[in-house]
mmJSON file of the N, C-alpha and C atoms, coordinates in Angstrom:
{"data_MODEL":{"atom_site":{
"group_PDB":["ATOM","ATOM","ATOM","ATOM","ATOM","ATOM","ATOM","ATOM","ATOM","ATOM","ATOM","ATOM","ATOM","ATOM","ATOM","ATOM","ATOM","ATOM","ATOM","ATOM","ATOM","ATOM","ATOM","ATOM","ATOM","ATOM","ATOM","ATOM","ATOM","ATOM","ATOM","ATOM","ATOM","ATOM","ATOM","ATOM","ATOM","ATOM","ATOM","ATOM","ATOM","ATOM","ATOM","ATOM","ATOM","ATOM","ATOM","ATOM","ATOM","ATOM","ATOM","ATOM","ATOM","ATOM","ATOM","ATOM","ATOM","ATOM","ATOM","ATOM","ATOM","ATOM","ATOM","ATOM","ATOM","ATOM","ATOM","ATOM","ATOM","ATOM","ATOM","ATOM","ATOM","ATOM","ATOM","ATOM","ATOM","ATOM","ATOM","ATOM","ATOM","ATOM","ATOM","ATOM","ATOM","ATOM","ATOM","ATOM","ATOM","ATOM","ATOM","ATOM","ATOM","ATOM","ATOM","ATOM","ATOM","ATOM","ATOM","ATOM","ATOM","ATOM","ATOM","ATOM","ATOM","ATOM","ATOM","ATOM","ATOM","ATOM","ATOM","ATOM","ATOM","ATOM","ATOM","ATOM","ATOM","ATOM","ATOM","ATOM","ATOM","ATOM","ATOM","ATOM","ATOM","ATOM","ATOM","ATOM","ATOM","ATOM","ATOM","ATOM","ATOM","ATOM","ATOM","ATOM","ATOM","ATOM","ATOM","ATOM","ATOM","ATOM","ATOM","ATOM","ATOM","ATOM","ATOM","ATOM","ATOM","ATOM","ATOM","ATOM","ATOM","ATOM","ATOM","ATOM","ATOM","ATOM","ATOM","ATOM","ATOM","ATOM","ATOM","ATOM","ATOM","ATOM","ATOM","ATOM","ATOM","ATOM","ATOM","ATOM","ATOM","ATOM"],
"id":[1,2,3,4,5,6,7,8,9,10,11,12,13,14,15,16,17,18,19,20,21,22,23,24,25,26,27,28,29,30,31,32,33,34,35,36,37,38,39,40,41,42,43,44,45,46,47,48,49,50,51,52,53,54,55,56,57,58,59,60,61,62,63,64,65,66,67,68,69,70,71,72,73,74,75,76,77,78,79,80,81,82,83,84,85,86,87,88,89,90,91,92,93,94,95,96,97,98,99,100,101,102,103,104,105,106,107,108,109,110,111,112,113,114,115,116,117,118,119,120,121,122,123,124,125,126,127,128,129,130,131,132,133,134,135,136,137,138,139,140,141,142,143,144,145,146,147,148,149,150,151,152,153,154,155,156,157,158,159,160,161,162,163,164,165,166,167,168,169,170,171,172,173,174],
"type_symbol":["N","C","C","N","C","C","N","C","C","N","C","C","N","C","C","N","C","C","N","C","C","N","C","C","N","C","C","N","C","C","N","C","C","N","C","C","N","C","C","N","C","C","N","C","C","N","C","C","N","C","C","N","C","C","N","C","C","N","C","C","N","C","C","N","C","C","N","C","C","N","C","C","N","C","C","N","C","C","N","C","C","N","C","C","N","C","C","N","C","C","N","C","C","N","C","C","N","C","C","N","C","C","N","C","C","N","C","C","N","C","C","N","C","C","N","C","C","N","C","C","N","C","C","N","C","C","N","C","C","N","C","C","N","C","C","N","C","C","N","C","C","N","C","C","N","C","C","N","C","C","N","C","C","N","C","C","N","C","C","N","C","C","N","C","C","N","C","C","N","C","C","N","C","C"],
"label_atom_id":["N","CA","C","N","CA","C","N","CA","C","N","CA","C","N","CA","C","N","CA","C","N","CA","C","N","CA","C","N","CA","C","N","CA","C","N","CA","C","N","CA","C","N","CA","C","N","CA","C","N","CA","C","N","CA","C","N","CA","C","N","CA","C","N","CA","C","N","CA","C","N","CA","C","N","CA","C","N","CA","C","N","CA","C","N","CA","C","N","CA","C","N","CA","C","N","CA","C","N","CA","C","N","CA","C","N","CA","C","N","CA","C","N","CA","C","N","CA","C","N","CA","C","N","CA","C","N","CA","C","N","CA","C","N","CA","C","N","CA","C","N","CA","C","N","CA","C","N","CA","C","N","CA","C","N","CA","C","N","CA","C","N","CA","C","N","CA","C","N","CA","C","N","CA","C","N","CA","C","N","CA","C","N","CA","C","N","CA","C","N","CA","C","N","CA","C","N","CA","C","N","CA","C"],
"label_alt_id":[null,null,null,null,null,null,null,null,null,null,null,null,null,null,null,null,null,null,null,null,null,null,null,null,null,null,null,null,null,null,null,null,null,null,null,null,null,null,null,null,null,null,null,null,null,null,null,null,null,null,null,null,null,null,null,null,null,null,null,null,null,null,null,null,null,null,null,null,null,null,null,null,null,null,null,null,null,null,null,null,null,null,null,null,null,null,null,null,null,null,null,null,null,null,null,null,null,null,null,null,null,null,null,null,null,null,null,null,null,null,null,null,null,null,null,null,null,null,null,null,null,null,null,null,null,null,null,null,null,null,null,null,null,null,null,null,null,null,null,null,null,null,null,null,null,null,null,null,null,null,null,null,null,null,null,null,null,null,null,null,null,null,null,null,null,null,null,null,null,null,null,null,null,null],
"label_comp_id":["MET","MET","MET","GLN","GLN","GLN","SER","SER","SER","SER","SER","SER","ASN","ASN","ASN","PRO","PRO","PRO","ALA","ALA","ALA","PHE","PHE","PHE","VAL","VAL","VAL","GLY","GLY","GLY","THR","THR","THR","ALA","ALA","ALA","GLY","GLY","GLY","GLY","GLY","GLY","THR","THR","THR","LEU","LEU","LEU","LEU","LEU","LEU","SER","SER","SER","ILE","ILE","ILE","ILE","ILE","ILE","PRO","PRO","PRO","ASN","ASN","ASN","LEU","LEU","LEU","ASN","ASN","ASN","SER","SER","SER","GLU","GLU","GLU","ASP","ASP","ASP","VAL","VAL","VAL","VAL","VAL","VAL","LYS","LYS","LYS","THR","THR","THR","ILE","ILE","ILE","ILE","ILE","ILE","LEU","LEU","LEU","ALA","ALA","ALA","THR","THR","THR","LEU","LEU","LEU","VAL","VAL","VAL","ALA","ALA","ALA","ILE","ILE","ILE","VAL","VAL","VAL","SER","SER","SER","PHE","PHE","PHE","THR","THR","THR","ILE","ILE","ILE","SER","SER","SER","ILE","ILE","ILE","LEU","LEU","LEU","LEU","LEU","LEU","LYS","LYS","LYS","PHE","PHE","PHE","LEU","LEU","LEU","ILE","ILE","ILE","ARG","ARG","ARG","LYS","LYS","LYS","HIS","HIS","HIS","LYS","LYS","LYS","LYS","LYS","LYS"],
"label_asym_id":["A","A","A","A","A","A","A","A","A","A","A","A","A","A","A","A","A","A","A","A","A","A","A","A","A","A","A","A","A","A","A","A","A","A","A","A","A","A","A","A","A","A","A","A","A","A","A","A","A","A","A","A","A","A","A","A","A","A","A","A","A","A","A","A","A","A","A","A","A","A","A","A","A","A","A","A","A","A","A","A","A","A","A","A","A","A","A","A","A","A","A","A","A","A","A","A","A","A","A","A","A","A","A","A","A","A","A","A","A","A","A","A","A","A","A","A","A","A","A","A","A","A","A","A","A","A","A","A","A","A","A","A","A","A","A","A","A","A","A","A","A","A","A","A","A","A","A","A","A","A","A","A","A","A","A","A","A","A","A","A","A","A","A","A","A","A","A","A","A","A","A","A","A","A"],
"label_entity_id":["1","1","1","1","1","1","1","1","1","1","1","1","1","1","1","1","1","1","1","1","1","1","1","1","1","1","1","1","1","1","1","1","1","1","1","1","1","1","1","1","1","1","1","1","1","1","1","1","1","1","1","1","1","1","1","1","1","1","1","1","1","1","1","1","1","1","1","1","1","1","1","1","1","1","1","1","1","1","1","1","1","1","1","1","1","1","1","1","1","1","1","1","1","1","1","1","1","1","1","1","1","1","1","1","1","1","1","1","1","1","1","1","1","1","1","1","1","1","1","1","1","1","1","1","1","1","1","1","1","1","1","1","1","1","1","1","1","1","1","1","1","1","1","1","1","1","1","1","1","1","1","1","1","1","1","1","1","1","1","1","1","1","1","1","1","1","1","1","1","1","1","1","1","1"],
"label_seq_id":[1,1,1,2,2,2,3,3,3,4,4,4,5,5,5,6,6,6,7,7,7,8,8,8,9,9,9,10,10,10,11,11,11,12,12,12,13,13,13,14,14,14,15,15,15,16,16,16,17,17,17,18,18,18,19,19,19,20,20,20,21,21,21,22,22,22,23,23,23,24,24,24,25,25,25,26,26,26,27,27,27,28,28,28,29,29,29,30,30,30,31,31,31,32,32,32,33,33,33,34,34,34,35,35,35,36,36,36,37,37,37,38,38,38,39,39,39,40,40,40,41,41,41,42,42,42,43,43,43,44,44,44,45,45,45,46,46,46,47,47,47,48,48,48,49,49,49,50,50,50,51,51,51,52,52,52,53,53,53,54,54,54,55,55,55,56,56,56,57,57,57,58,58,58],
"pdbx_PDB_ins_code":[null,null,null,null,null,null,null,null,null,null,null,null,null,null,null,null,null,null,null,null,null,null,null,null,null,null,null,null,null,null,null,null,null,null,null,null,null,null,null,null,null,null,null,null,null,null,null,null,null,null,null,null,null,null,null,null,null,null,null,null,null,null,null,null,null,null,null,null,null,null,null,null,null,null,null,null,null,null,null,null,null,null,null,null,null,null,null,null,null,null,null,null,null,null,null,null,null,null,null,null,null,null,null,null,null,null,null,null,null,null,null,null,null,null,null,null,null,null,null,null,null,null,null,null,null,null,null,null,null,null,null,null,null,null,null,null,null,null,null,null,null,null,null,null,null,null,null,null,null,null,null,null,null,null,null,null,null,null,null,null,null,null,null,null,null,null,null,null,null,null,null,null,null,null],
"Cartn_x":[4.519,4.646,5.725,6.592,7.664,7.181,7.658,7.215,7.896,8.933,9.61,8.97,7.887,7.18,6.604,6.962,6.479,4.961,4.288,2.826,2.222,2.804,2.316,2.524,3.699,4.005,3.087,2.853,1.959,0.526,0.071,-1.29,-1.444,-0.489,-0.554,-0.482,0.391,0.503,-0.76,-1.337,-2.568,-3.728,-3.796,-4.847,-4.698,-3.486,-3.229,-3.57,-3.143,-3.413,-4.892,-5.648,-7.088,-7.853,-7.297,-7.963,-7.714,-6.503,-6.121,-7.072,-7.475,-8.363,-9.75,-10.14,-11.464,-11.49,-10.343,-10.295,-10.561,-11.448,-11.692,-10.836,-10.516,-9.728,-10.506,-11.831,-12.654,-12.481,-12.395,-12.203,-10.853,-9.835,-8.498,-8.47,-9.065,-9.103,-9.895,-11.029,-11.847,-11.064,-10.325,-9.53,-8.433,-7.779,-6.721,-7.292,-8.435,-9.057,-9.478,-10.094,-10.528,-9.345,-8.289,-7.102,-6.467,-6.429,-5.881,-6.736,-8.042,-8.955,-8.819,-8.755,-8.612,-7.279,-6.214,-4.91,-4.947,-5.582,-5.673,-6.498,-7.628,-8.483,-7.753,-7.079,-6.341,-5.237,-4.502,-3.434,-4.008,-5.097,-5.72,-6.225,-6.855,-7.368,-6.216,-5.129,-4.005,-3.367,-3.261,-2.724,-3.668,-4.969,-5.961,-5.929,-5.845,-5.787,-4.506,-3.398,-2.142,-2.256,-2.855,-3.059,-3.956,-5.059,-5.983,-5.351,-4.543,-3.885,-2.886,-2.109,-1.159,-1.889,-3.001,-3.763,-4.375,-4.807,-5.441,-4.413,-3.177,-2.145,-1.725,-1.867,-1.427,-2.34],
"Cartn_y":[-25.541,-25.606,-24.634,-25.093,-24.236,-23.457,-22.22,-21.399,-21.796,-22.629,-23.06,-24.323,-24.766,-25.945,-25.658,-26.473,-26.205,-26.238,-27.081,-27.136,-25.834,-25.3,-24.036,-22.9,-22.842,-21.794,-21.917,-23.117,-23.332,-22.947,-23.288,-22.941,-21.43,-20.791,-19.335,-18.637,-19.094,-18.504,-18.694,-19.874,-20.143,-19.314,-19.158,-18.326,-16.884,-16.384,-14.999,-14.792,-15.717,-15.586,-15.734,-16.436,-16.558,-15.335,-14.602,-13.415,-12.194,-12.057,-10.861,-10.53,-11.479,-11.102,-10.63,-10.968,-10.59,-9.237,-8.578,-7.272,-6.17,-5.278,-4.097,-2.957,-2.007,-0.874,-0.085,-0.1,0.578,-0.07,-1.398,-2.103,-1.775,-1.689,-1.381,0.029,0.975,2.358,2.441,1.743,1.738,1.151,0.088,-0.546,0.387,1.075,2.015,3.152,3.69,4.787,4.323,3.157,2.648,2.329,1.763,1.455,2.735,3.772,5.051,5.649,5.607,6.14,5.393,4.083,3.281,3.578,3.753,4.068,5.421,6.406,7.738,7.698,7.009,6.913,6.166,5.095,4.322,5.159,5.879,6.733,7.819,8.443,9.507,8.979,7.828,7.244,6.882,6.339,5.977,7.219,8.31,9.551,10.109,10.066,10.548,9.726,8.409,7.56,7.799,7.987,8.269,9.579,10.587,11.876,11.71,10.975,10.792,10.001,9.013,8.218,9.079,9.887,10.778,11.786,12.311,13.293,12.631,11.4,10.685,10.333,10.054,9.682,10.849,12.072,13.243,13.6],
"Cartn_z":[-96.382,-97.821,-98.263,-99.114,-99.613,-100.823,-100.942,-102.061,-103.37,-103.309,-104.524,-105.117,-104.526,-104.999,-106.39,-107.416,-108.779,-108.908,-108.132,-108.197,-107.677,-106.624,-106.062,-107.059,-107.656,-108.628,-109.84,-110.298,-111.438,-111.137,-109.945,-109.544,-109.412,-108.767,-108.605,-109.958,-110.828,-112.157,-112.982,-112.925,-113.652,-113.135,-111.826,-111.237,-111.678,-111.625,-112.037,-113.505,-114.351,-115.782,-116.116,-115.29,-115.543,-115.046,-114.101,-113.565,-114.453,-114.994,-115.742,-116.895,-117.739,-118.851,-118.407,-117.189,-116.697,-116.008,-115.896,-115.248,-116.26,-115.896,-116.705,-116.175,-117.024,-116.56,-115.507,-115.597,-114.599,-113.23,-113.206,-111.942,-111.322,-112.151,-111.654,-111.077,-111.773,-111.289,-109.992,-109.935,-108.72,-107.547,-107.799,-106.746,-106.253,-107.171,-106.781,-105.94,-106.36,-105.609,-104.219,-104.13,-102.831,-101.925,-102.479,-101.675,-101.134,-101.961,-101.516,-100.41,-100.598,-99.586,-98.265,-98.319,-97.102,-96.411,-97.172,-96.574,-95.88,-96.506,-95.902,-94.621,-94.653,-93.463,-92.352,-92.686,-91.683,-91.038,-91.859,-91.334,-90.433,-90.856,-90.064,-88.729,-88.739,-87.489,-86.552,-87.095,-86.221,-85.596,-86.355,-85.796,-84.732,-85.003,-84.047,-82.761,-82.892,-81.694,-80.902,-81.589,-80.9,-80.121,-80.731,-80.069,-78.84,-78.986,-77.868,-76.728,-77.043,-76.001,-75.236,-75.963,-75.292,-74.41,-74.9,-74.126,-72.894,-73.026,-71.904,-70.831,-71.197,-70.231,-69.358,-69.848,-69.078,-67.968],
"occupancy":[1.0,1.0,1.0,1.0,1.0,1.0,1.0,1.0,1.0,1.0,1.0,1.0,1.0,1.0,1.0,1.0,1.0,1.0,1.0,1.0,1.0,1.0,1.0,1.0,1.0,1.0,1.0,1.0,1.0,1.0,1.0,1.0,1.0,1.0,1.0,1.0,1.0,1.0,1.0,1.0,1.0,1.0,1.0,1.0,1.0,1.0,1.0,1.0,1.0,1.0,1.0,1.0,1.0,1.0,1.0,1.0,1.0,1.0,1.0,1.0,1.0,1.0,1.0,1.0,1.0,1.0,1.0,1.0,1.0,1.0,1.0,1.0,1.0,1.0,1.0,1.0,1.0,1.0,1.0,1.0,1.0,1.0,1.0,1.0,1.0,1.0,1.0,1.0,1.0,1.0,1.0,1.0,1.0,1.0,1.0,1.0,1.0,1.0,1.0,1.0,1.0,1.0,1.0,1.0,1.0,1.0,1.0,1.0,1.0,1.0,1.0,1.0,1.0,1.0,1.0,1.0,1.0,1.0,1.0,1.0,1.0,1.0,1.0,1.0,1.0,1.0,1.0,1.0,1.0,1.0,1.0,1.0,1.0,1.0,1.0,1.0,1.0,1.0,1.0,1.0,1.0,1.0,1.0,1.0,1.0,1.0,1.0,1.0,1.0,1.0,1.0,1.0,1.0,1.0,1.0,1.0,1.0,1.0,1.0,1.0,1.0,1.0,1.0,1.0,1.0,1.0,1.0,1.0,1.0,1.0,1.0,1.0,1.0,1.0],
"B_iso_or_equiv":[0.0,0.0,0.0,0.0,0.0,0.0,0.0,0.0,0.0,0.0,0.0,0.0,0.0,0.0,0.0,0.0,0.0,0.0,0.0,0.0,0.0,0.0,0.0,0.0,0.0,0.0,0.0,0.0,0.0,0.0,0.0,0.0,0.0,0.0,0.0,0.0,0.0,0.0,0.0,0.0,0.0,0.0,0.0,0.0,0.0,0.0,0.0,0.0,0.0,0.0,0.0,0.0,0.0,0.0,0.0,0.0,0.0,0.0,0.0,0.0,0.0,0.0,0.0,0.0,0.0,0.0,0.0,0.0,0.0,0.0,0.0,0.0,0.0,0.0,0.0,0.0,0.0,0.0,0.0,0.0,0.0,0.0,0.0,0.0,0.0,0.0,0.0,0.0,0.0,0.0,0.0,0.0,0.0,0.0,0.0,0.0,0.0,0.0,0.0,0.0,0.0,0.0,0.0,0.0,0.0,0.0,0.0,0.0,0.0,0.0,0.0,0.0,0.0,0.0,0.0,0.0,0.0,0.0,0.0,0.0,0.0,0.0,0.0,0.0,0.0,0.0,0.0,0.0,0.0,0.0,0.0,0.0,0.0,0.0,0.0,0.0,0.0,0.0,0.0,0.0,0.0,0.0,0.0,0.0,0.0,0.0,0.0,0.0,0.0,0.0,0.0,0.0,0.0,0.0,0.0,0.0,0.0,0.0,0.0,0.0,0.0,0.0,0.0,0.0,0.0,0.0,0.0,0.0,0.0,0.0,0.0,0.0,0.0,0.0],
"pdbx_formal_charge":[null,null,null,null,null,null,null,null,null,null,null,null,null,null,null,null,null,null,null,null,null,null,null,null,null,null,null,null,null,null,null,null,null,null,null,null,null,null,null,null,null,null,null,null,null,null,null,null,null,null,null,null,null,null,null,null,null,null,null,null,null,null,null,null,null,null,null,null,null,null,null,null,null,null,null,null,null,null,null,null,null,null,null,null,null,null,null,null,null,null,null,null,null,null,null,null,null,null,null,null,null,null,null,null,null,null,null,null,null,null,null,null,null,null,null,null,null,null,null,null,null,null,null,null,null,null,null,null,null,null,null,null,null,null,null,null,null,null,null,null,null,null,null,null,null,null,null,null,null,null,null,null,null,null,null,null,null,null,null,null,null,null,null,null,null,null,null,null,null,null,null,null,null,null],
"auth_seq_id":[1,1,1,2,2,2,3,3,3,4,4,4,5,5,5,6,6,6,7,7,7,8,8,8,9,9,9,10,10,10,11,11,11,12,12,12,13,13,13,14,14,14,15,15,15,16,16,16,17,17,17,18,18,18,19,19,19,20,20,20,21,21,21,22,22,22,23,23,23,24,24,24,25,25,25,26,26,26,27,27,27,28,28,28,29,29,29,30,30,30,31,31,31,32,32,32,33,33,33,34,34,34,35,35,35,36,36,36,37,37,37,38,38,38,39,39,39,40,40,40,41,41,41,42,42,42,43,43,43,44,44,44,45,45,45,46,46,46,47,47,47,48,48,48,49,49,49,50,50,50,51,51,51,52,52,52,53,53,53,54,54,54,55,55,55,56,56,56,57,57,57,58,58,58],
"auth_comp_id":["MET","MET","MET","GLN","GLN","GLN","SER","SER","SER","SER","SER","SER","ASN","ASN","ASN","PRO","PRO","PRO","ALA","ALA","ALA","PHE","PHE","PHE","VAL","VAL","VAL","GLY","GLY","GLY","THR","THR","THR","ALA","ALA","ALA","GLY","GLY","GLY","GLY","GLY","GLY","THR","THR","THR","LEU","LEU","LEU","LEU","LEU","LEU","SER","SER","SER","ILE","ILE","ILE","ILE","ILE","ILE","PRO","PRO","PRO","ASN","ASN","ASN","LEU","LEU","LEU","ASN","ASN","ASN","SER","SER","SER","GLU","GLU","GLU","ASP","ASP","ASP","VAL","VAL","VAL","VAL","VAL","VAL","LYS","LYS","LYS","THR","THR","THR","ILE","ILE","ILE","ILE","ILE","ILE","LEU","LEU","LEU","ALA","ALA","ALA","THR","THR","THR","LEU","LEU","LEU","VAL","VAL","VAL","ALA","ALA","ALA","ILE","ILE","ILE","VAL","VAL","VAL","SER","SER","SER","PHE","PHE","PHE","THR","THR","THR","ILE","ILE","ILE","SER","SER","SER","ILE","ILE","ILE","LEU","LEU","LEU","LEU","LEU","LEU","LYS","LYS","LYS","PHE","PHE","PHE","LEU","LEU","LEU","ILE","ILE","ILE","ARG","ARG","ARG","LYS","LYS","LYS","HIS","HIS","HIS","LYS","LYS","LYS","LYS","LYS","LYS"],
"auth_asym_id":["A","A","A","A","A","A","A","A","A","A","A","A","A","A","A","A","A","A","A","A","A","A","A","A","A","A","A","A","A","A","A","A","A","A","A","A","A","A","A","A","A","A","A","A","A","A","A","A","A","A","A","A","A","A","A","A","A","A","A","A","A","A","A","A","A","A","A","A","A","A","A","A","A","A","A","A","A","A","A","A","A","A","A","A","A","A","A","A","A","A","A","A","A","A","A","A","A","A","A","A","A","A","A","A","A","A","A","A","A","A","A","A","A","A","A","A","A","A","A","A","A","A","A","A","A","A","A","A","A","A","A","A","A","A","A","A","A","A","A","A","A","A","A","A","A","A","A","A","A","A","A","A","A","A","A","A","A","A","A","A","A","A","A","A","A","A","A","A","A","A","A","A","A","A"],
"auth_atom_id":["N","CA","C","N","CA","C","N","CA","C","N","CA","C","N","CA","C","N","CA","C","N","CA","C","N","CA","C","N","CA","C","N","CA","C","N","CA","C","N","CA","C","N","CA","C","N","CA","C","N","CA","C","N","CA","C","N","CA","C","N","CA","C","N","CA","C","N","CA","C","N","CA","C","N","CA","C","N","CA","C","N","CA","C","N","CA","C","N","CA","C","N","CA","C","N","CA","C","N","CA","C","N","CA","C","N","CA","C","N","CA","C","N","CA","C","N","CA","C","N","CA","C","N","CA","C","N","CA","C","N","CA","C","N","CA","C","N","CA","C","N","CA","C","N","CA","C","N","CA","C","N","CA","C","N","CA","C","N","CA","C","N","CA","C","N","CA","C","N","CA","C","N","CA","C","N","CA","C","N","CA","C","N","CA","C","N","CA","C","N","CA","C","N","CA","C","N","CA","C","N","CA","C"],
"pdbx_PDB_model_num":[1,1,1,1,1,1,1,1,1,1,1,1,1,1,1,1,1,1,1,1,1,1,1,1,1,1,1,1,1,1,1,1,1,1,1,1,1,1,1,1,1,1,1,1,1,1,1,1,1,1,1,1,1,1,1,1,1,1,1,1,1,1,1,1,1,1,1,1,1,1,1,1,1,1,1,1,1,1,1,1,1,1,1,1,1,1,1,1,1,1,1,1,1,1,1,1,1,1,1,1,1,1,1,1,1,1,1,1,1,1,1,1,1,1,1,1,1,1,1,1,1,1,1,1,1,1,1,1,1,1,1,1,1,1,1,1,1,1,1,1,1,1,1,1,1,1,1,1,1,1,1,1,1,1,1,1,1,1,1,1,1,1,1,1,1,1,1,1,1,1,1,1,1,1]
}}}
Protein backbone atom coordinates (compact mmCIF):
# COMPACT_ATOMS: atom_id res chain seq x y z
CA MET A 1 0.00 0.00 0.00
CA GLN A 2 1.34 3.40 -0.92
CA SER A 3 1.29 6.15 1.66
CA SER A 4 0.10 8.67 -0.96
CA ASN A 5 -3.18 6.79 -1.32
CA PRO A 6 -6.00 9.34 -0.68
CA ALA A 7 -8.15 6.75 1.11
CA PHE A 8 -5.31 5.95 3.49
CA VAL A 9 -4.64 9.63 4.19
CA GLY A 10 -8.34 10.28 4.74
CA THR A 11 -8.71 7.33 7.08
CA ALA A 12 -5.62 8.27 9.09
CA GLY A 13 -6.72 11.90 9.29
CA GLY A 14 -10.23 10.98 10.36
CA THR A 15 -8.92 8.62 13.01
CA LEU A 16 -6.58 11.26 14.37
CA LEU A 17 -9.29 13.92 14.42
CA SER A 18 -11.69 11.57 16.22
CA ILE A 19 -9.11 10.73 18.91
CA ILE A 20 -7.94 14.29 19.68
CA PRO A 21 -11.16 15.56 21.34
CA ASN A 22 -11.22 12.52 23.64
CA LEU A 23 -7.76 13.16 25.09
CA ASN A 24 -7.52 14.79 28.47
CA SER A 25 -4.49 16.82 29.43
CA GLU A 26 -4.01 14.36 32.31
CA ASP A 27 -3.74 11.50 29.82
CA VAL A 28 -1.16 13.36 27.77
CA VAL A 29 0.94 14.14 30.85
CA LYS A 30 0.66 10.54 32.05
CA THR A 31 1.75 9.28 28.63
CA ILE A 32 4.74 11.62 28.55
CA ILE A 33 5.83 10.56 32.04
CA LEU A 34 5.47 6.86 31.25
CA ALA A 35 7.30 7.19 27.93
CA THR A 36 10.17 8.98 29.67
CA LEU A 37 10.33 6.35 32.39
CA VAL A 38 10.33 3.50 29.86
CA ALA A 39 13.10 5.19 27.84
CA ILE A 40 15.26 5.63 30.94
CA VAL A 41 14.74 2.02 32.05
CA SER A 42 15.44 0.71 28.55
CA PHE A 43 18.63 2.75 28.26
CA THR A 44 19.81 1.64 31.71
CA ILE A 45 19.15 -2.04 30.97
CA SER A 46 20.97 -1.85 27.63
CA ILE A 47 24.02 -0.25 29.29
CA LEU A 48 23.93 -2.86 32.07
CA LEU A 49 23.69 -5.73 29.58
CA LYS A 50 26.54 -4.31 27.51
CA PHE A 51 28.68 -4.09 30.66
CA LEU A 52 27.80 -7.67 31.69
CA ILE A 53 28.54 -9.06 28.22
CA ARG A 54 31.94 -7.34 28.13
CA LYS A 55 32.73 -8.62 31.62
CA HIS A 56 31.64 -12.15 30.69
CA LYS A 57 33.83 -12.23 27.54
CA LYS A 58 37.01 -11.48 29.51
